[in-house]
N, C-alpha and C positions, 0 to 999 in steps of 0.2 A: 480545894473547891474550884470548879470551873468558872472563870470569869466570862462576862459577855464578850462577844467577838467584835473586834474593830474592823470595819469595812471601809477601805479607802479607794476602792476601784469598782467599776461596774462589771468587771469580768471576774467571776468567782474563781475560775480555774487558774487565774494569774495572781490571785491574792497572795501576798506574802505575809499576811498578818498571822501572828502566833496566838493561839487560843489564850495563853496565859497573859497576854498584853492587851486584851480586848477592852475597849472603852465604852462607857455608858451611852455615847452618842449614837451607837448602832443598834439601839433596842428594836428598831423596825426591820432589821436584817434577819434573814433566816439563819438560825444557829448552825445548820448543816452545810448549806451551799453558799450562804452570803448574799443571795438575791433579796431584793426588797419584799417585805411581807405586806400583802394588800390590806387596806384598812377593813376591819371587821372580820379578818380571817380568824378561824377558830382552831387551826391546826397547831398542836404543840406536843412536846415530849418532856417528861420530868427527868432532868439530869442533875444528879447531886442534890436532889430535893428541891430544885427550882424548875418551874415550867418554862421551857425554852420555846420560843416562837418558831414555827416552821411555815414555809411559803406554800406548800402543796401537800397532797396526800402521799406523793412519792417520797419526799424528804421525811415526812412523818413516819412512813413505814420503815424506811432504811434506818433512821435514828432510833426508832423503837426497837428494831431488831438488834441493833448494836447494844443498846442498854439491856434488853432482855437477855442477851447472850453474855452479860457480865463483862462486856468489853468497853466500859465507860472510859478507860484510859486512852482510847483512841482520840478522844476530844482533848485530852490533856497534852498530848505529845505531837499531834499533827502540826505540820509546818504551814499548811495552806488550807483554804476551804475545799470541801469536797464538791465533785460535780453533781449537778442535779440529775437524779435517776430518771431513766426513760423506761417505757415498757408497761406491760399489763400488771395488774395487782398481784398475781401469783409470783411473777418474776420479781416485783418490787419487794415482796416479803423476804426474799433471801438475797437480794442484790447487794446488801451491805457486806456480805461475806466475800465478795469479789474485790473489795478494796485492799490493796497491799498492806496498808497500815493496820487494818483489822486482822488480816491473815497472819501477821508477824507473831501473834500470840498462840496460834494453834496449827500453823502450816510450816513445814521445814523441807529442806532439800533431802532427797532420798540418797542414802550412802551405800546401799547394798547392790547386789546384782540379781538379775532376773533372767531365766532362760528365754531365749528368743527375742530379747530386747537388746538392740545394738548400742544405744546410748542411754543407759539407766541414769546417768548423772543429770539428765534433763528432767527427770521425774521429780515429783514432790510427794510428801506424805501429809495428809490432813488427819488430825486426831479429833475425834468426836465423842461426845456422850450421847447415847441413844436410849431414850426413855421408852418403856413399853415392852422391853425384853422379858420374857417369862421362862424360856427354856432353850435347850440346845437347838430345837427345830426352828425357833425364831432366828437364831444365829444363822442357820443354813439359809433361811428365806432371805434375810438381809444381804448375805453374801451373794446369793444368786441374783437378786434384784440389781445390786450395784455393779456386778460384773457384766451385766447386759449393757451398761453404758459404754459407748465408744470413748476410748481414752483412759478407762480405768484398768490398771494392770494387775492389781492385787488388792484383796480385801481380807481383813481378819477382824473378827468380832469376838470379844470375850464376854461370855454370858455372866460371869461372876462380877466383873467390874463395870459392865455395861459400856465399855469403851470400844470404839471402832477405829482401826487404822486403815486408811485407804491410800494406796499408791496410785497416782494418776498423772497424766500428761496435761499440764496446764494449758498447752496450746490446742488441745482437742476437747477438753471438758472443763467447764467452770466449776468452782467450788459450790456456787449457788445451785447448779444442776444436781450435785450430789445431795445437798440438803433437800431439794425438791423431790428427788427420787425416793428418799427415805420417808418424807412426809406423805407421798402418794400411796404408800402401803400402810399408813396408819401409825408409824413410829414418830418419836419426837426428838429430832436431832438438835444438838447445841454444841458449841465449841468446847473442847476439853480443857477448860481453865479451872483454876482452883475455886473461884467463886461459883462457877457452874457445877462443879463436883459437889460442893457443900450444899448448893441449892437443890440439886437433884436428890441428894440423900434426904434432905429435910422434906421435900415434896413427897418422895416415896414413903417416908415414915408417916407423915401426917395423913396421906391418902389411905395408907394401909390401916391406920388406927381408926379413921372414920368409918371405913367399910366394915372393919371387924366389929366396931361398936354397933353399927346398924344391924349386922347379921346376928350378933349375940343377943341384942335386945329383942329383935324380931323372933329369934328362936325361942327365947324364954316365954314370950307372950303367946306364940302360936302353940307351944307345947301345952299350955294350960287348957286351951280349947280342944287340943287333940286328946288330952286325957278325958275330958268330958265326953267327947265323941266315942272314945274307946269304951268307957264304962256304959255309955248310953247304948252302944251297939250290943253289949252283952246283957245289960240289965233292963234295957228299954228306955226310950227317950221320946218326948213329944216331937212331932215332925217340925213344928214351928221353931223349937229350940235347936233342933239339928240343923235346919237351914240357917238360922241365925249364927250359930257357931261356925258353919262353913263360910259364910260371907265375911264374918269378922276375920277368920283365918286368912281369907283371900286378901283382905285389906292390909293385914299385918305382913303377909309374906311378899306382897308386891314390891315394897321398897327393897326388900332383901334381894329379890331377883333382878329388879330394874336398876338398882344402884350398887349394892354390895357386890353382886356378881358381874357387874359391867366389864371389868378387865378380862374375864374369861370370854365373854361374847365378842369384845373388841378384837382380841388376839385371834380368835377363831375366824371372825369375818374377814380380816385382812389376809389371813392365810388362805382361806378358800377363794378369795378374789384373785389370788396369785396362783391358784391351782396347786396348793401345797397343803400338807397335813402337819399340824403341831398338836401337842398334847392337850391344848385347850379346846380342840374340836370335839373329842368325846366328852370332855367335861361340860361344855356348853350344850351338847346334845342331851346329856343326862338332865341338866337343870331345866333346859327349855322344854323338853318333852314331858318331864314330870309336872312342871308348873302348868303347861298347856292342858294336859290331861285332867289335872285337878280343877282348873278353871272351867273346863267343859263339863265336868261332873257337877260343879257347883251351879252353873248357869242352867243346865238342863235337868238338874236334880236326878242324876243317875250315876251309878258306879261309886267308887271310893275316891276320897281326896287324900293327898299326901303332902300338904303344905308344910307339915312339921319335918318330913324327910328332906324336902327341898331346902328348907331353912337350915337344918342341922348340917346337911351336906355342904352348903355354901360356907357356913360358919367354920366347920372343921378344915375345909380346904384353905380358907383365908388364914386361919390360925396357924396351920402348918407353914404356909408361905411367909407369914409374919415372923415366926420364930426363925425360919431359915434366913430371912432378910436381916434380922437383928444380929444373928451369928456372923453373917457375911460382913456387915458393917463393923462389928466389933473387932473382927480379925483384920480389918484394914484392907479387905480385898476389893473395896470399891473406892480406894483413895485416888487422888489425882496425881499429876506428875510431880517428880522430885523438884524440877526446876521451878515449880510454882510455889515453893516454900520461901522464895526470896522476898524481902520487903520491897515496898514500892518506892521508898526514899532512903537516902543515906546522907551522912554528914561529911561534906567535902571540905578539905582544908585548902584555903587559898594561899598564895605566895606570902601574903602579909600575916599569915597565921589565923585569919578570920575563919569562922566555921559557918557554912551555909548548908541548908537542907535542899537537896536536889533529887530529881527522879533517878532511880538506879539506871534507867536507860540512857541517862546523860553522862554516866561515868566513862572515863577513857583510860587506857593503859598509860602508866606513868604518873597519874594523879595520886594524891594521898587522901585517905579518909580517916575519920575518927570513929572507933568502935567503943561504945560505952558498955558497961556491964549489962548483960542480958540481950545485947543487940545480935541479930542474925547477920552473919557475914554475907554481903551482897555480891562479892567478887572474889577472885583468886588474887593473892598478893603476898607480900613479904613484910613482916613486922619490922618497923624502923625504930619505934620507941615503945617502952612499956613491957610488962611481963604479966601473963594471965593464963589461967586454965581455959581451954576451949573444948566444947563438946562437939566431937566429930562423928557422933553415932549415926547420923543420917547418911554419911559416906562410908563408914567402916563397920558399923554395927557394934563398935566398942563404946560402952557407956561411960567409961572412966575419962575424966578430963585430961586432955593432952596439954602439957605445959608449953607455952610459947613465949619467946623472948626475941630480942633484936636478931634478925637474920632467919627466924623460923618462918616457914610457909604456912599460910592459912588458906582455907578453901571455902568457896561459896556454899551456903547451906548450913555450915557449922554455926554454933552459938557461942558468943564470948561469955566468959565466966565472971570472975570477981573483980577485974581491974580493967581500966581503959587501955586501949592499944591504938597506936598510929600505924597504918598499913599503907604501903605503896602498892598500887594496883599493877598486877602483871597480866591479868586476863579478865575480861568482862563479857557479859552476855553469853552468846553461844560458844565462846572460847573457854569457858570455865570447865573444871572437872565435873561439876554437878550436871552441866548441860550435856557433857559427853556421856555420863551415866544415864541420863534421861533418854538420849538417843538410842543407847543400847537396850534400855528397857522397852522402848517402842519397837525396836527391831525384834525383840523377843516376842512381843505381842503379835507381830506380823506372821510369825511361824506357828502354825497350828500343829501340835503334836499328833502323831499318827493315831494314838489311842483316842484322843479327843475327836479327831475327824471321823474315826470309825464309829464312835458313840453317836455323833450327829447323824450319820447315815443310817445306823440301826434304829434310831428313834423314829424317823419317818416311816420306815418299813414296819416297825412294830405297831405304830398307830393304825396303819392300814389293816394289819392282822387283827388288832383288837376290834375294829369296826366290823370286820367279817365274822369274827367269833360272836360278837353281840347279836348280829343278824341271825346267825345259826341258833343262838340260844333262844331268841324270840320265836323262830319257826318251831323249834323243838317243843317249847312250853305252850305255844299256841295249840299244838295238837294234844298236849297232856292236860293242861289247866289254863285255858285262855285268860282267866282273870289275873294270873301271875306272870304271864309272858312278858308284859311290858316292864314290870319291876325287876325281873330277873335280868333282862337285857340291860337295863340301866345299871344294875349292880356290876355286871360284867364290864360295861363301859368304864365305870369309875374305878373299880378295884385294880384294873390292869393298866391304868395310865402310866406311861414310862417316865414319871418324874424322877424316881430314884436312879433309873438307868441313865437318864440324861445328865444327872448331877454327879454320878459316881466318879468319873475321871476328871472333869474340869475343876471340881471343888478341891480334890486332892492335889492336883498339880498347882493350883493357885496358892494353896496353903504352904506347900513345900517350897515353892519359889520364893515366897515371902520369907520363910524361915531361913533359907539358904542365904539370902541377902543379909539377914541379921547376923549370920555366922561368918560373913565376910566373902561370900562368893556370889557375884552378880551374874545371873543367867541372861545371856544375850541371844540365845537361840532356843526354840521350843523343844528340840529333841533331847536336850541335855539330860533331863531327869529319866527319860526312857533309856538312854544309851549307857549311862554310868553303871548300872548293875551288870552290864555285859562286858565292861572293860576288863581286860586281863593284864595289861601292861601300861605303865606310865613312863614316858620318856621325858627327862628333864634336860633343859639347857643349863649351862653353868652360870655364866656371868649375868647377874641381875635376877637370877631365879633361885639357885641354891646358895648363891652369895648375895650380899647386900646390893650389888650393882653400883657401888660407889668406890671404885678402886683408887688407891693413892700411889703416887710416884714415890718409891722407896729407895731406888738406887739408880745411878747413871754410870756406866762403865765405857769411857771413850775407847775406841779401837784404832784411832789414828792420831798421830802427833799433831799438835796445833789446834786440836778441837778440845775445848774445855767442857766440863760438865754443864755449865750454864748455857753455853752455846748450843749443845746438843738438846738440852731440855727446851730451850726457846724455839728451836727449829721444829721440834716435835709438836709443841703447843700450837705453832702457826699452822701446821698441817692438819691438826685436829680441831681447829677453831670452829669450823662449820659442820662438823660431824655430829650425828645424833646417837652414835653408838655409846653404850655405857662406859667403855674404856676412855672415851674422849674426856669424860669428867675429871679424870685424874690430872689433866693438864690445865684445868680451868684457871687456877691461880696465876698462870703465866700467859694467858690469852692476851694478845696485844703487845707483848714485848717485841715481837717481830711480825711482819706481814707476809702472807703467801697468796699467790694467785694460781689460777689453772687447777684448782683442787678437784680431785677425782677420787671417789670412793669405790673400791672393788670389794663386793660382798664376800665376806669370809676370808679375805686376804689382807687388806690394809688400805692405806690412803696414799695418794701421790699429789705433789704440788711443786710449784716453783717458789723458792725463797732466796732472796739476794742474787737472783739471776741463775741459780743452780737448781736442777730438778732433783728432788728427794723423794724417797719412799719410806713409809713407816708401817711395819706390820710383821707378817710371817717371813722368816728368812728366805724361803724360796721365792716369794713375791718380790722382796727387796733385791736379791741378787740377780733376778731376771733383768733388772734395769741395767746393771753393770755388764752382764753377759752380752746384752744386745748392743751396748756401746763399744765394747772392746772385742767382741766376737770370740773372746776366750773365757771359758767358764772360770769363775772365781770361787775359791774354796770357802765353804761355810765355816765360819769360826765357831769354836765350841761354846755352847750355851753355858752361862754361869751356873754353878751348882747350887747357889742359894735358892731358897724357896721363893715362889712367886711366879708371876707370868712375865716372860721376857719378850719385849718387842725389839726388832732390829731397825735402826735408822741407817739408811745408806743412800748413796748418790751414784752417778754414772761411773765412778771410780771404784766403788765397792762399799763395804761396811764402814759406817762412821762411829756407831756406838750401840751398846745394849742399854735398854731402859727397862728396869724392873718394876713391875706393878704388883701391889698386894690388895686383895679384896677379902673382907671379913665374911665368914660363913654365917648364913641366917641361923639364929639360935634354934628355930623350930624344925630345921631341915632333918636332922637325924631322927627325931621323934616321928615326923611325918612319914619317912621311909619305913620305919619300924611298924607304924600303924597300918600302912598299906600292905606290908608283908603279912601281918596278922590277918588281914582280910583276904589273903590269897592273891594279891595283885603284885606282880613283879615290877621292879624299878630298873631303869637304865639311864645312863648319862651319855648324851651326845653333845660334844662341844667343838666349836671351831678352833679353840685354842690348841696349840701344839706343845705347850710347855708342860713341865712336870707338875704344874698346878692341878691338872685334870685328875691324875690318879690320886693325888693327895686329897682333893675334895671328895672324890668317890669313896676313898677309904674312911674319911671323917664322917660321912653321912650314912655309910653302910651299904653302898651300891657296889655289887660285885661285877656288874657288866657295864663297861664304859668304852667310849671311843673318843680319842683326841684328834684334832686336826680335821674334823668332819665339815666339809663344805655344805652349803644348802642342798646341792645335788646329792651328796652322799647321805645326808640326813633323810631326804625324801626317798632315796633308793632303799635305805634301811627300813623306813616305815612301810613301804610297799611290800618288801620282802616279808616282814612280820605279818602284815595283813594277808599276804598270800598263803601263809602257814595257818591261817584261821584265827589269828589273834585280833582282839579289838584293842585299839591303842588310843590312849589319851596323851596329848603332847602339851607341855607347859613351857612357855618360852618368853623371851623379852628381847625385842629388837627386830629390825627389818629382815635380818638374815634368817629369822625363824618363820617368816610368812609362808614360804612354800610348804613346809612341813605342817604348819598350823592348818593350812587350807586342806591338806590331805588326810589329817587325822580323823578318826571316828568322833572324838571329842577334843576340842582344843581350848586351852586356858592361857590367857595372857595376863601378865602382871599389870597392876594399875599404872606402874611407871613405864610401861612399854610404849614403843612408838605408836603413833596414831594408826598407821597401816596395820601393825600387828594386832591392835585392838579391834580394828574393823573386820579382821579375818577370824577372830576368835569366837568360840561359842559361849565362853564365860570369862569373866574378869575377876581376878583375885584382888579384892579391894584393899586388903592389908598385906603386909609381908608375912603373915602367919601361914606357912605351908600346911599346918595341921587342918586348915579348912578343907583341903582336898580329901583326906580320909573321912572327915566328918560328912562331906558331901556324898561320898560313896555310901556311907551308912544311912544317911537320910534318904538317898535315892532308893536304896533297898527297902527302907520302911515305907516310902511312898508307893512302891510297886506292890508291897503287901497290902497297904490300905486300899489301893485301887482294886486289887483282886478281891479283898473282903467286900468292898462296896458292890462290885459287879456280881459277886457270888450271892450277896444278900438280895440284890434287886432281882436276880434270876430266880432264886429260891422263893422269894415272896410271891412273885407272879406265878411260879409253878404250883404253889400251895393255894393261893387265893383264887386263881382262875377256876379250878374244878369246884371249889366250894361255892363260888358265886354262880357258876353254871348250874349247879344242883339246887340253887335257890336257898342256900343256907346262910347267905350274907345279905341283909337288907341294905338299901342304898346309903343310909346314914352311917352304918358300920363300915361300908366300903370306903366312904370318904375319910373316916378315922384311920383306917388301915393304910390308905394311900398317903395321907399326910404324915403318919408316923414313919412309914417307910422312907420318905424323902428326908425327914428330920434325922433319922438314924444315920443316913448316908452323909449328910452335911456335918453332923456332930463328930462322926468318925473321922472325916477328912480334916476337921479343924484340930484334931489331936496333933497333926503334923506341925501346926504353928506354935505348939508348946514343946516340941521334941527337944530333948537334951542329949548331947553326946555322952557316952559312957566314959567314966574316968575323968 
């Protein structure tokens, strides 16, 4: 609960009062800026159920926007009062979103690259929920509108989730300007927070039910009068009764048109204001023209009325969209961000063992927290006390509880099971694995697949063609049977609306992406699902990819008298102390036994540093002996590599070799099956490793890879990749570590292990959330299924229009039947796409 704010200074911008320590003495201070509230002021905003006094309309507008945006926590955690807003009312409406404390919940730094942008690290990404999106053409309109703003570098809008990702330069355009630009064309922007996501879903659901109810009730009532008019027209009816039934039908149909059909008119109007076409344009024309013609016929007692057709048409359109909306919500396609699954508070353990509830935002690395059964883990950490099963399905897709004990790692977003745990924090906030996944998901939303972009472009052109065909139908029937011309044109307008065409691709891609994440592969780039079916070869790295990536030091063979195994081991550990390569983990138990400085890592070769005043190198023999060769100017012979299995690293100084250190790394259990499944799908596998030991052919033989190369530097890997691509192959690269970054960047599709270095993850198109390599062949199978579904959807949409258009043009389809056909067409496409969310791998 937010307490009243304590004001101890006349300058609000310098107030150091914390919201949580506010005293009752400041009841006359503005809750937002801290300035005195004039006596008799009526400005206030309800925050946490309490009406908080505001000093002016500006503070009231800003605080109201913060609360309406679901960002009440701003007032919980701010460290000082906010400045009093200045400017006009329209600017005040969105000015709250320019506050850094408010932006922390939905604005982040941009981590990708953009062509033509020299310093992309200065850019930011704002994540918004956009209410009012009805089709792919709406997406196109929003993207065009925002891209016209100076400082906006990239825009991506997802029609299925109603989420927008905008990359912008904060020095050139304010976040409030982005909100204002969206509002100016009739859409409803709000920050993409968990509260807002749920609120938007509820509002969308309630509004749809209300409109559907009005349209259904109106349709039933107007049909009763229409039946009387039909029979009266054939059997005879008194003129007074006919006029009465027409006027009653007008009264009943008016709420259907003016309220239930309002979303169609609103979307069409904002599109026309921006000189663009969306599918609601022909729909609105059909409803508006039919209603207007019927009103004219009623008022002037001439011609036919079609209030029942207008009402039925609206009802069936709304019914189709309602079913589509429920299917989308049920499939989780409109869910919020992963990082918003975290709790607001956690139980922090003090030095004296006391437990206090604190905001998650206040937790810091090194502190300890208590997790009770059922608690959501708010941070990344290591268990120090207790044992329990933890549900990590949000991160890995694996529903089975993972057993945790002292020394086990736990991650933010997972849920504690049956027992209490004490956890020492290793990462909080944006440093957690969950936040890293969230950034990758947002990055994927920024990339619009070529198929979806093509559908967006086709939709606008298709609508223009529909309008022209409708005009042609009207002209043709005006010459043949003028009384039918208007209604035939309306049927053509309705029956050919490209709803199914617009939904065919994005619905399938959204469902498949969601299912892939459940299977353990997080898509971080939009082109992955399109590219996977065309991949012909998978290139594997060895350490950390085909193997567990947790090598152990198994043997030390000194090569020089006076050097003990312990000394060689401790020197090697000192050289690897700051290295992020998986091999460095083998020396972790001996970190700190000796100190080294001047450390330098040479990608693909090894490390160099100074220990006890002597320069040492650890790594490939050629790299190590180069140090001695340079010092003595005489080439030193390469000692024979030990014959025992494992990966052997050489330790040497300026006098030559010092010792061999043998490392062993366990093979991933799923690696052989994954390679076999890829081969069954017609995909070749290849191993490229920087290791020069006999471990490379051994691993290749164990997993069933016939083609392998040892001692491959990053340059050699990239050269091999380019050679394969030059031969016409499409290559997927999966790796772990910084040395794989060049080849990951050059591959047609790149996959990084979840344990990979941050740089490797940032260059990858997808992230393998678990160590299960079988997720790769499953992804290939699902991508193939997704391509089939998209083709089915597009084929159905084209076939439907090809069949329905001639029938409507010939006058064989009344407007209400056209509405049913269009709604069913869209529903078939969505239901077909949602089959992907339940797809199961064979075997």
